Residue, then its C-alpha position, 0 to 999 in steps of 0.5 A: m922135409t916139412m915140420m909135421t913130417t920131422r915131428l912124426l919121425t922124431l915121435a916114431a923113433v922115441g916110440l922104438v927106443l922106449a919100446g926096445c926098453q921093455t923087459m919081462t920078469p922071470q915069472e912072465r918069462r916062464a908063464r909065456d914058455e908054459t903057454t908056448c909048450a901047451s900050445y904044442g900039445f904038452r900037458r903040465g906036469t908031464d916029462a915031455f912038458a919039463t923037457c919043452l920048458q928046457r929046450i925053450e931055456l937052452d935056446r935062449r941061452a944059446e942065443a944070448r951067448a951067440f949075440r954076445y960073441e957076435s957083439d965082442i970086437l975082441l973075439r972076432r978075428p980080423y977080416w984078412y985072416 
């Protein structure tokens, strides 16, 4: 590889690592969820809108649980079972 290619790959790797460090505040997450529910056609202040927000949060929690379960080597059974 040339020196320029090595530098570009290093810069790209650093960019990916830094992009993975971004987090959202609870306020930003709530605003995004509200925008999502509004884009589905739900109106703010209705029971349907609240249900939409709740389902998004429940889905987020389920994904986090699944990720933790898959990442925890102690919870996985050996492959020969």
